[in-house]
Every structure is written in structure tokens, then in C-alpha cells.
C-alpha positions in Angstrom: 56.0 24.7 -73.1 58.5 24.4 -75.9 61.3 22.0 -75.0 64.2 24.4 -75.4 62.5 27.1 -73.3 61.7 24.4 -70.6 65.4 23.4 -70.5 66.6 27.0 -70.3 64.1 27.8 -67.6 65.4 25.0 -65.5 68.9 26.2 -65.9 67.9 29.7 -65.0 66.2 28.7 -61.8 68.8 26.1 -60.8 72.5 26.5 -61.7 75.3 26.9 -59.2 73.0 28.9 -56.8 69.4 27.7 -57.0 66.6 30.2 -56.7 66.1 33.8 -57.7 66.4 35.9 -54.5 68.8 36.2 -51.5 69.3 38.2 -48.3 72.0 40.8 -48.3 73.3 43.2 -45.5 72.3 46.8 -45.7 74.7 48.2 -43.0 78.5 48.2 -42.6 79.8 44.9 -41.3 83.5 44.8 -42.0 84.9 45.5 -38.5 84.4 44.3 -35.0 82.8 47.7 -34.1 80.3 47.2 -36.9 79.3 43.8 -35.6 79.0 45.1 -32.1 76.4 47.6 -33.3 74.7 45.0 -35.6 74.4 42.3 -33.0 75.5 42.1 -29.3 75.7 44.4 -27.4 74.5 47.3 -29.6 71.4 45.5 -30.9 69.9 45.9 -27.4 69.3 49.6 -27.9 66.7 49.3 -30.7 65.2 46.3 -29.0 64.5 48.4 -25.9 63.1 51.3 -27.9 60.7 49.0 -29.8 59.7 47.3 -26.5 58.7 50.8 -25.3 57.0 51.7 -28.5 56.2 48.8 -30.9 55.5 51.3 -33.8 59.2 52.2 -33.7 59.9 48.8 -35.3 59.4 50.8 -38.5 62.3 53.1 -37.5 64.9 50.6 -36.4 64.2 47.5 -38.6 63.4 46.7 -42.3 59.8 46.0 -41.5 58.5 49.1 -43.3 60.0 47.9 -46.6 59.2 44.2 -46.2 56.3 42.4 -47.8 55.2 38.8 -47.2 54.3 37.0 -50.4 52.1 34.2 -49.0 50.4 31.2 -50.8 49.1 27.7 -50.2 49.8 26.7 -53.8 46.1 26.0 -54.6 45.7 28.1 -57.7 49.1 28.8 -59.3 49.3 30.7 -62.5 47.8 28.4 -65.2 49.0 25.4 -63.3 46.2 24.9 -60.8 46.6 23.2 -57.5 50.2 22.2 -57.5 50.9 22.6 -53.7 53.1 24.9 -51.7 56.5 23.5 -52.6 55.8 23.7 -56.4 54.5 27.2 -55.9 57.8 28.5 -54.5 59.5 29.4 -57.9 56.5 31.6 -58.7 56.6 33.3 -55.2 60.3 33.9 -55.5 59.6 35.5 -58.9 57.1 37.8 -57.3 59.6 38.8 -54.6 62.1 39.6 -57.4 59.6 41.8 -59.2 58.9 43.7 -55.9 62.6 44.5 -55.6 63.4 45.3 -59.2 60.4 47.4 -59.9 59.8 49.2 -56.6 62.8 48.6 -54.3 60.7 46.6 -51.9 62.1 43.6 -50.0 59.9 40.5 -50.0 60.0 37.1 -48.4 58.0 34.2 -49.9 56.1 32.0 -47.5 54.6 28.8 -48.9 52.2 27.5 -46.3 51.0 23.9 -45.8 47.6 25.2 -44.7 44.6 24.3 -46.8 42.2 25.1 -44.0 41.4 28.9 -44.1 41.4 29.0 -40.3 45.0 27.5 -40.2 46.1 29.9 -43.0 44.7 33.0 -41.2 46.2 32.0 -37.9 49.6 31.4 -39.4 49.8 34.7 -41.2 48.5 36.6 -38.1 51.3 35.0 -36.0 53.9 36.1 -38.6 52.5 39.6 -39.1 54.9 41.5 -36.7 57.7 40.7 -39.2 56.2 42.5 -42.1 54.9 45.9 -43.3 52.3 44.3 -45.6 51.0 41.0 -46.9 50.6 40.0 -50.5 48.4 37.0 -50.8 49.0 35.0 -54.0 47.6 32.0 -55.9 44.9 30.9 -53.5 41.8 29.3 -54.9 38.3 30.7 -54.7 36.2 30.9 -52.7 38.7 30.4 -49.8 40.7 33.4 -51.0 37.8 35.8 -50.3 37.4 34.5 -46.7 41.1 34.5 -46.0 41.6 38.1 -47.2 38.5 39.4 -45.4 39.6 37.9 -42.1 43.2 39.0 -42.4 42.1 42.5 -43.2 39.8 42.5 -40.1 42.6 41.2 -37.8 45.8 42.9 -39.0 46.8 46.6 -38.8 48.9 46.3 -42.0 47.8 46.2 -45.6 46.7 42.8 -46.9 45.9 42.3 -50.6 45.3 39.3 -52.7 47.0 40.3 -55.9 45.2 37.8 -58.2 42.0 39.6 -57.3 42.9 43.3 -56.9 46.0 43.6 -59.1 43.9 42.4 -62.0 41.0 44.6 -61.0 43.2 47.7 -61.0 44.5 47.1 -64.5 41.1 46.2 -65.8 39.8 49.5 -64.3 42.7 51.4 -66.0 41.9 49.8 -69.3 38.2 50.7 -69.1 39.0 54.3 -68.1 41.1 54.7 -71.2 38.8 52.8 -73.5 36.0 55.3 -72.5 38.4 58.2 -73.4 38.5 56.7 -76.9 35.0 55.5 -77.6 33.3 58.5 -75.8 30.8 56.3 -73.8 29.8 57.1 -70.2 30.6 54.4 -67.6 27.1 54.7 -66.0 25.6 53.5 -69.3 27.9 50.6 -70.0 26.1 47.2 -70.4 28.7 44.8 -69.0 29.0 41.0 -69.4 31.6 39.0 -67.4 32.8 35.5 -68.3 34.1 34.0 -65.1 33.2 34.2 -61.4 36.5 33.4 -59.7 38.7 35.6 -57.6 39.9 38.0 -60.3 36.5 38.3 -61.9 34.7 39.1 -58.7 37.3 41.7 -57.6 37.2 43.3 -61.0 33.5 43.6 -60.9 33.5 45.1 -57.4 36.1 47.7 -58.5 34.2 48.5 -61.7 31.1 49.1 -59.6 33.1 51.5 -57.4 34.3 53.2 -60.7 30.7 53.8 -61.7 29.3 50.8 -63.6 25.7 50.2 -62.5 24.8 46.8 -61.0 21.6 46.6 -63.1 23.7 46.8 -66.2 25.9 43.8 -65.1 25.6 40.1 -66.0 28.1 37.5 -64.9 28.5 34.0 -66.4 30.2 30.9 -65.1 30.8 27.5 -66.6 27.1 26.7 -66.2 25.8 29.8 -67.9 24.4 33.1 -66.7 24.5 33.7 -62.9 20.8 34.3 -62.4 18.4 34.5 -59.5 16.7 31.5 -61.1 19.6 29.2 -60.3 19.8 27.2 -57.0 23.5 26.2 -57.2 25.1 29.6 -56.3 27.4 30.2 -53.5 27.1 33.4 -51.4 29.6 35.3 -53.6 27.8 34.5 -56.9 24.4 35.1 -55.3 25.5 38.7 -54.6 25.8 39.3 -58.4 22.8 37.2 -59.7 20.9 39.0 -62.4 17.1 39.1 -62.9 17.5 39.4 -66.7 16.0 36.5 -68.7 19.4 35.3 -70.2 20.6 31.8 -69.7 23.8 31.8 -71.9 26.7 34.0 -72.6 25.6 34.3 -76.2 22.2 35.7 -75.1 23.7 38.1 -72.6 26.4 39.5 -74.9 23.9 40.9 -77.5 24.1 44.7 -77.3 26.7 44.7 -74.5 29.3 47.5 -74.4 32.0 45.7 -72.3 33.1 42.1 -72.2 35.4 41.1 -69.4 36.7 37.6 -69.7 38.5 36.0 -66.8 37.6 32.4 -67.6 38.9 30.1 -70.3 40.0 30.3 -73.9 37.6 30.3 -76.8 34.3 31.1 -75.0 33.7 34.3 -77.0 33.3 33.6 -80.7 33.6 36.2 -83.6 29.9 35.8 -84.2 29.1 36.6 -80.6 31.4 39.6 -80.7 29.6 41.0 -83.8 26.4 41.2 -81.8 27.9 43.6 -79.2 27.1 47.4 -79.3 29.2 49.8 -81.4 32.8 50.4 -80.3 32.8 47.6 -77.8 35.4 47.1 -75.1 36.8 43.5 -75.1 39.1 42.4 -72.2 39.8 38.8 -73.0 42.2 37.9 -70.1 42.3 34.1 -70.0 45.9 32.9 -70.3 47.6 31.5 -72.2 44.6 31.3 -74.6 42.2 34.3 -74.4 38.5 34.0 -74.6 38.9 35.3 -78.1 42.4 35.9 -79.7 43.3 39.5 -80.3 43.6 39.2 -84.0 40.3 37.4 -84.3 38.6 40.0 -82.2 39.9 42.9 -84.3 39.1 41.2 -87.5 35.5 40.5 -86.4 35.0 44.0 -85.0 37.5 46.6 -86.3 35.8 49.2 -84.0 36.5 47.1 -80.9 39.0 48.1 -78.2 40.7 44.9 -77.3 43.1 43.8 -74.5 44.3 40.4 -73.5 46.6 38.9 -70.9 49.3 38.0 -73.5 52.6 39.8 -73.7 52.7 39.4 -77.5 49.5 41.3 -78.0 48.9 45.0 -77.7 47.3 46.1 -74.4 48.5 43.4 -72.1 46.6 43.4 -68.8 49.4 42.5 -66.4 49.4 42.7 -62.6 53.0 43.9 -62.7 51.7 47.3 -63.8 50.1 47.6 -60.3 51.2 45.6 -57.3 54.8 46.9 -56.8 53.7 50.5 -56.9 50.5 50.1 -55.0 52.4 48.4 -52.2 55.2 51.0 -52.4 52.7 53.8 -51.8 50.9 51.9 -49.0 54.2 51.1 -47.2 55.6 54.6 -47.5 52.7 56.1 -45.5 52.5 53.1 -43.2 48.9 52.4 -44.3 46.8 50.2 -42.2 44.9 48.7 -45.1 44.4 49.0 -48.9 40.9 50.3 -49.7 38.9 50.9 -52.9 40.0 54.5 -53.0 43.6 53.5 -53.1 43.0 50.9 -55.9 41.1 53.5 -57.9 43.8 56.0 -57.4 46.3 53.4 -58.8 44.0 52.7 -61.8 43.6 56.4 -62.6 47.4 57.0 -62.3 48.1 54.0 -64.6 45.5 55.2 -67.1 46.9 58.8 -67.0 50.4 57.6 -67.8 49.3 55.9 -71.0 48.0 59.2 -72.3 51.4 60.8 -71.9 54.2 60.7 -74.4 56.3 57.6 -74.3 60.1 58.0 -73.6 62.8 56.3 -75.8 63.8 54.0 -72.9 60.4 52.3 -73.1 60.5 52.1 -76.9 64.0 50.6 -76.8 62.9 48.0 -74.2 60.2 46.7 -76.5 61.9 47.3 -79.9 59.2 49.7 -81.0 59.8 52.8 -83.3 56.9 54.7 -81.7 54.0 54.3 -79.3 51.1 56.7 -78.6 47.8 56.5 -76.8 45.2 54.8 -78.9 43.5 51.4 -79.6 46.8 49.5 -79.5 48.1 51.4 -76.5 45.4 51.6 -73.8 47.6 51.0 -70.8 51.4 51.4 -70.2 54.0 48.8 -70.8 55.2 46.8 -67.7 58.8 48.0 -68.1 57.9 51.7 -68.0 59.8 52.9 -64.9 57.6 56.0 -64.6 54.8 53.8 -63.1 56.7 53.9 -59.8 56.6 57.7 -59.4 53.1 58.1 -60.9 51.3 55.3 -59.1 52.9 55.2 -55.6 52.3 58.9 -54.8 48.7 58.6 -56.0 48.1 55.6 -53.7 49.8 57.3 -50.8 47.7 60.4 -51.1 44.5 58.3 -51.4 45.5 56.5 -48.2 45.9 59.8 -46.5 42.4 61.0 -47.7 40.9 57.7 -46.4 42.5 58.2 -43.0 44.5 55.0 -43.4 48.0 56.6 -43.4 49.9 56.6 -40.1 52.8 58.5 -41.6 51.5 61.0 -44.1 53.8 62.5 -46.7 55.1 65.9 -45.8 56.6 66.8 -49.2 55.1 65.0 -52.2 57.8 66.5 -54.5 60.6 65.2 -52.4 58.8 61.8 -52.3 58.6 61.7 -56.1 62.3 62.6 -56.5 63.2 59.8 -54.0 61.2 57.3 -56.1 63.0 58.4 -59.3 66.4 57.9 -57.6 65.2 54.4 -56.4 65.2 53.1 -60.0 68.1 55.2 -61.2 
């Protein structure tokens, strides 16, 4: 990091009041009468109601608008295994985005629990506090087991954002790329560089979207994940191909879609030139993509390219998804987040990019104009319309899946309330 940015970042996170989030009262508290209602003796009334019906905790406490952001610090951003204490600034930032983008309160919980059993037990014991759990920055393969077990045990939504937030935005980018290149998803030959949490979740959602397993090849640092290899864990074995490829360079020939969730520089311009006409290139390694945006477009002017970088067109950014997916899930008191809800979010995000862009978004990014096309496949992260496009789509999908305990009674009223939430 550049020295001046490093210094300013430390000042921002420190200063007279360290950290980025705080707890504030939401009810009157100026008089003795107010305090008598807030605490003793008045607080006994909601306690007794909740004791009679635990579900009424959503009616008398902030639980229904409260998300736990939980990590063990084992796979933080591009920093790796830095531990729970060092992960806290990132988790506070995630809580801040929840509040700013979707009006959701969030507590960050950094757990000293590297054993998946201890992690799962700790979150389960804390679960009565929250309406949902956002798992964050947990390394693979432990993250798969932790999320699976928590979803099986808890009656509230649990989602590992590094996996599924990325997957939703990848799916949205693919949906819109197909609008532009005219290809059909069931015919796409897909090559994936990377086999970690985000890659596996993205592959699973793309399969749910319609990509065929026989057209899919994954690669890790040792080459193609093939049935001929004997070093595969259970997750990789699930996606092992029978194709005769050994390297990414061999697999990429004639491919329609490249998804990179690995490391910078693994896709060369020469390799890109061997792909099928009008290829889709999602090079998401950060801060250095598998192939830089400018190099990809120069090598293949017909390519539709996205990266994870904010200074390139088509940034694949989890912030386009997680606040609004959780908003919709919380508002219908969903018991889980399933593939139908994720696909609903992806389609809503994709639809928004095909609409006209308001001046407020152009002003936020200093752009004279913006329209759906090769350089605008997915919306910008600061587009406030994401809230009232994505959250209702997720809520309706939860209802259709039978996961909503409190279905929407008036979708129009709900959309209007979301618009008021962000002014």
C-alpha cells in the first residue's frame, strides 16, 4: 500500500474514537418514565411475552434487523491468515456497509476458534441474539463444513459471503453477458481457475443457473482437477472432469467462459486468443487479476471482461449483493438462504443494469453517461436502487421456497418503505 494512503487509513480507523461503528438507542430515553419502560420495571413485559412465545423476540427486540458478522480471521481479504484480532477492522467495515446500504444493524464477532466444531458450537450458542449470520473470511475447506453444519442446526439464515456473495454477482455478470453475445447458457464451455470457497460456490450457482456439468473444467494450482488425480479432497473430487486436459492452457482452448478466482497473471493474452468467439472473461483475483482488463480487451476486442478492481469497468463486488440479500431474508424472517433466493438476487441485479442510470449514480462516479453494454454489465455498488430491486426479489423467492415465516402482504408498500430507508 502506498505510504500516504497507509497513514491516512490508520488515522481514519483510529483518531479520537477508534473503530467505525457504535451502538445507539432507538427509543426515547430522556426521562425517568422512558427509563422505566426501557429497563426496570417495564422491560419485564416483553420478557414475559417472549418467554410465552420465543418468536415474539422479533416483535419486541432488534433481533429481526440484526446480523452477526462472524470470522476466525483465517482468510482475510488479500491478507491471508492474520487472526481474529487483525480481522476486526474488516468486520467492522462489513457492519458499516450493512447499515449504510440496507439499514441493517450488525455486530462483528471475531472468534478464537480454529476448530470447526468449536466455531459451530460458539455460533449456535449466540444465535438467539440474531436474525441472521454472515460468515466472513474463513478459509477453505473449513468454511464449507462450518456453513453446512450451521445451516443444518439454526432456524435463521446463514451465509458465507465470500462464497455466495461472489457467486451471485458472477451469475449476474454471466446473465447480462449472454444478453450481449447471444449465446445460450446450456452450451457454454466453462473453465474455472481456482477451487477455493468463492470458486466452488460460483460453480454451484452457475450450475443452478443452467451451465452443464459436462461443459465445466476446474483448475487449481496443480493443474486441471481431473479424475486421474489422486490428491483431491471431497469438494474438488465432486467437480473432477474426465476430459484429457492437464493444464489451464489446454482446457481454455475453445472455451466460452473463463472464471478466475485464483491469482494474478495465470491467463495470458495468447491463451485468451484461443477461446471461442465473444468470450466472457471474469478475472476476479485481487488486487492483480488473472489477466488485466486492458490486456484482455486488447487481446480479444470481442471479449466481455469483468474484474474485481474498482478502477476497471464491470467490478464484481460483493457489496452489490450481501446487504440486499440479507435485507430481503430478514424482512420475511426467512429460515435459510437457498439457491432460488440467490438466483433471484442475481437476476434482479442483472435486470437493474439494463435500466437507465440516474444522475445520482453518474455523479457519484464522475461519469457523463452510462448504459448497458460491454463496459457496464452489472450495476455500480453505489446505486441505491439495488436495495428496492434486490430485497423484494429475494423476499418473494423465500416465500416461493416456503422459507418465509412472515410473508410480505403488500409488495408495493414494502418497496416504498425500502426507498424511504435510504432517503
